[in-house]
C-alpha atoms as one frame of an Amber mdcrd trajectory, in Angstrom:
protein
  11.812 -19.053 -17.375   8.987 -17.843 -15.374   6.692 -15.200 -16.977   5.688
 -12.346 -14.841   1.936 -12.999 -15.258   2.059 -16.378 -14.214   4.153 -15.565
 -10.943   1.858 -12.657 -10.444  -1.339 -15.087 -10.674   0.599 -17.468  -8.306
   1.111 -15.184  -5.807  -2.665 -13.868  -6.011  -3.845 -17.484  -5.296  -1.469
 -18.103  -2.470  -2.460 -14.872  -0.691  -6.127 -15.418  -1.193  -5.519 -19.109
   0.135  -3.814 -17.568   2.951  -6.421 -15.194   3.754  -9.007 -17.869   3.944
  -7.406 -19.891   5.768  -6.922 -23.087   3.376  -4.065 -25.168   3.122  -2.421
 -26.281  -0.183  -3.632 -29.746   0.310  -7.324 -28.266   0.904  -7.233 -26.357
  -2.292  -5.770 -29.148  -4.380  -8.668 -31.441  -3.146 -11.164 -28.751  -3.694
  -9.964 -28.417  -7.310  -9.198 -32.113  -7.688  -5.421 -32.119  -8.435  -2.375
 -32.904  -6.210  -1.052 -30.234  -3.790   2.275 -30.306  -5.424   0.499 -28.824
  -8.522  -0.759 -25.846  -6.177   2.815 -25.088  -5.410   3.841 -24.993  -8.786
   1.127 -22.666  -9.536   2.018 -20.501  -6.574   5.532 -20.161  -7.460   4.845
 -19.485 -11.304   6.688 -22.494 -12.205   3.232 -23.960 -14.177   0.860 -22.060
 -15.877  -2.769 -22.211 -14.752  -5.196 -23.128 -17.646  -8.247 -20.881 -17.879
 -10.518 -23.956 -16.596  -8.346 -24.321 -13.667  -7.981 -20.845 -12.713 -11.994
 -21.061 -12.869 -12.019 -23.812 -10.559  -9.611 -22.239  -8.040 -11.436 -18.701
  -8.223 -14.488 -21.065  -7.402 -13.045 -22.810  -4.597 -11.567 -19.523  -3.253
 -14.780 -17.511  -3.723 -13.240 -14.797  -5.904 -13.937 -13.863  -9.512 -11.316
 -14.968 -12.112 -10.268 -11.124 -12.460  -9.184 -11.017  -8.763  -5.731 -13.006
  -9.946  -4.859 -10.258 -12.523  -5.820  -7.388 -10.251  -2.360  -5.207 -10.104
  -1.186  -5.864 -13.787  -0.362  -3.241 -16.158  -1.193  -3.599 -19.693   2.292
  -4.277 -20.670   2.109  -7.678 -18.267   4.346  -6.283 -15.579   3.604  -5.716
 -11.952   2.504  -2.263 -11.095   5.154  -0.647  -8.902   3.344   0.392  -5.214
   2.632   4.453  -5.540   5.154   6.018  -3.117   2.364   8.738  -2.331   0.085
   6.132  -0.550   2.968   4.265   1.081   1.076   1.040   1.071   2.271  -1.632
  -1.371  -0.273  -3.052  -3.863   0.644  -6.527  -3.068   0.073  -5.991   0.866
  -1.269  -9.566   1.285   2.261 -11.101   1.085   2.879  -9.839   4.576   1.859
 -12.192   7.111   1.275  -9.825   9.742  -1.214  -7.945   7.332  -2.788 -11.338
   6.526  -3.347 -12.185  10.096  -4.832  -8.668  10.873  -7.343  -9.098   7.970
  -8.762 -12.287   9.269  -8.899 -11.377  12.883 -10.651  -7.991  11.515 -13.441
 -10.234   9.730 -13.831 -12.287  12.443 -15.064  -9.364  14.395 -18.797  -9.065
  14.816 -20.316  -6.387  12.121 -21.095  -3.649  14.428 -17.813  -3.759  16.475
 -16.190  -4.137  13.176 -17.480  -0.746  11.881 -16.420   0.896  15.350 -12.893
  -0.600  14.900 -12.823   0.755  11.451 -13.838   4.328  12.679 -11.177   4.144
  15.357  -8.352   3.399  12.994  -9.431   5.976  10.455  -9.540   8.578  13.422
  -6.206   7.536  14.639  -4.608   7.530  10.991  -5.849  10.970  10.578  -4.412
  12.189  13.728  -1.096  10.668  13.185
């Protein structure tokens, strides 16, 4: 039986990997394991050891704590706040990931302008 924390950590690994545009094979090679093991981590089938999670975090350029964001103290995934209407696990949406990748590909000055435009448009709606 999969533990909710293992599933959550696996999803966070997958989402970060997608966000940086890395394949399972590339991550596996970076960490020194087979890509099948990355698949098992991402589905929560296998638990990620502390040292392996450290290696994965280093390869994906995030702190280890990144993989635990969104968990409550009782080890269950926090439900989205209906008031914000934005799911905490927004990175599971491929369109959102593509949008984020495209956003960060824009030069910084233009990106700031786009951000301000989006903020103004969201206030109008």
